[in-house]
C-alpha positions, 0 to 999 in steps of 0.5 A: 649230823650231815657230813659236808663233802664239798662239791657234789659233782666231784665228791658225790655220795651214793644218794646224790649219784642215784638222784642225779641218775634218776633225774637224768633218766626222766629228762632223757625219757621226756625228751625222747617222748617229745621227739617221737610224739609218743613213739608215733614217729621214728627217732632217727630223723635229721631234725633231732640231730641237736637233741642227740648231742644233748643226750650224749653230753648229758650221758657223759656227765652222768658217767663222769659222776659215777666215775668220781663216785667209784674213785672216791669209794674204791680207794684202799684205806691205809691206817 
């Protein structure tokens, strides 16, 4: 049976963290491809300022999710 672990963002499993990271990578890749028109234009343009914040804040979310995963799995287990 599957173990219910509550909120997946605060108590993520390795599979959830991996899926979240892969979805984030695909989203950021699609966003960068759309911003650069398949890499034919430069990425550092003033009109993409908001998109850079979207990428930054989504990166922070992914890092927090990984941090929660490491905190949860690296606790010293005392019997």
